[in-house]
N, C-alpha and C positions, 0 to 999 in steps of 0.2 A: 132664539137660541139661548140656552141657559149658560151663563158664565158665572163661575164662582170666584169672587174676589177675596172673600174671607173663608179660610179653611173651617169647615164645620167642627164645632167643639167635640162632637161625638167621635169623629175620626181621630182627633188629637188624643182623646181619652182612651180610645181603643188601641192606639199605637204609641204608647208612652216611651218606647225605646228610641224613637226618633226625636230630634230636636226641632220643635215647631216654633218656639219663641224663647226668649230669655226672661228669667225672673230678675227684675231690676228695681233699684231704688231711684226714684226720680224719673225725669223725662229723657229716656234714651231709646233710640231706634237703631235698627240694624239693616242697612241697605245692602242688598246683594245683587250682583250682575252675572248672568249666565251666558255662556256660549262664546265669549271672546277669548283672547283679545284680537281685535281686527283694526286696521289703520283707519277705516272709514268712520268708525263710531267710538272706539274706546278713548282716543285722545280727547274727543269732545266731552265725553263723560267725565274724564279727569279734570277738565277745565271747570265744569259745573260744580264738582265736588270741592275744588279749591276755592271757588268763589264763596262757598258757604262753610268753609273749614270743616267739611264733613269727611269722615273716613268710611270705607266700605270694604266688602269682601267680594272678590271676583272668582266665581267658579268657572275655571278655564277648561276649554277643550284642548287636550294635549297637542293635537296636530296644529292648532293655532299658536301654541307656545313655540313650537318648532319653526313655524313660518314667520312669527313676529316676536322674537325674543326682545327686541329693542322696546317694543310697547309694553311687554311684561315688566321690563326693568323700569319703565316710567311709572307703572302702577306701584311698584315697590318703593321707588324713590320718593313718592308722595305720601308714603306711610300707610298704604292700603295692604290688604292681605290677598294672596293667591291661594286658591283651593281647587280641589279635584272634581272634574265633571266628566270623567272618562277620556280616553285618548281620541275616540272617534264618535262621541255623542251617541252612544248605543242605547237602544231601547231594551231595558232589562227583561221585560216580559217575552221578548222575541230572541233572546241571546242565551246560548248554553252557558252554564255556570263557569266553567274554566275559561272560556273565551272572555266572559265579562270580568272575571278576576284579573286575568292577564292584561286586559285593556286598561283597567283601573290602575294597575301597578305600573304600566307603561307611562301613563300620565303622571303618576307620582314621581317617577324617575326624573321627568322633565322639571317638575316643580322643585324638587330638592336640589337640582343644579342651580336654580335661580334663587331659591329661598331655603338654604340648608337647615335653618333652625325652626322651620315652620311646624305648627301643630298639624295633625292630619284631619282635615275636614273633607267630607265627600257629600256631594249631592247627586242623586241619580237623575240623568236626563229625563225630562217629561214627568219626573216624580214616580217613574215606573221601575220597580225593583221586586224581584221575587223574594219569598221568605228565605230560601237557601242562600241567595246572593247576599242578602242583608246579614244573615247569621255569620257568614264567612268574613264579611268586611267589618263587622262591628267590633271585632277584636283589635282591629288596627285603626279604624277611623271613627270619628263622630259623624253620624249620618244626619245631615242637616236638611230639613224640609223648609216649610214656611207657614206663616199664618196669614200673609197677604200676598196674593198673586195679582199683579197689575194687568195681566192679559195684554201687555203692550204689543205682543207679536200678532195679535188678532187683526187681520186686515179689514174686517167688517166692523170693528169697534172704533168709534169716533175718539179722537184725542181728548175731547172734553169729558166724555164719559170715563175714559181710562183714568184721567186725573181725579174726577169727582168720586168715583167708586173706590179708588185706592185710598184717598184721604179718609173717606167715610169708614173704611175697614181697619184703619191703623190705630193702634193704641200703644202706650208705653211698653217696651219690650218686644214689639213686633219685629219679625224677620220678613222683609219685603223683597219680592223678586221683580227686578227689571231685567232686560236683556240688552247687552251691547252687541247687537246683531243687525244685519241689514233688514231683516224681516220686521224687526221692532222699531226701526229707526224713526219712522214718522211719528208714532205715538210717544216714543221715548223722548224725542226732542221737544215735544210739547209738554209732556207731563213732568219730566224729571226736574227742570229748573223751578217749576211752579210748586211741585211737591216739596222741594228743599226750602223754598222761600216760605211756604205756608207753615211748616213745622218749626223752622228756625225762628220765625216771628212769635210762635207760641212758647219759645224757650226750650225746645228740644235740642239735643245733640245727637250726632250720628257716629257710631263706633263700629270697629271691626268685631267680628264674632270671636 
């Protein structure tokens, strides 16, 4: 099975209106976490980040914000950023335009109740979004993708390979995707602390987008 950990440079070049990485001076990385917040995983992630004084951006599913506002508040209290991942984790390729836009706006409403002064960052679930959806959203949001995908959600991927390939694919300015979800929990709990330790020892810092 082919797994891409590093986003192909040609795809990044062909789609320049999406944010794939940040141009930075020095050793800075951008950790992102998709699909939370949930009580089983997100508080543990926050503990790991606190250990290494790392900041991160959490692309939240709106219905999880409604279910677990206390955890979302913990994310903010520790200096991290909340961002939009639709209200119901929709697949853009399979969703009508107006339904997708409404669902995204619904999530944004929940975010702004928690984080009124936030910038508007959006990541399409699965990285799947149509041209029309992107065109409509781009006037309001920065569309954030990634250049490193850890594949932590892949049940057939060993935790060791998840870590090894993620480290290999990362460079300064990288936007890295982990998931604070039950599906990713096994690989996440192995890879995240070791990833943080590895790059911290190399002198990197972790910032919000």
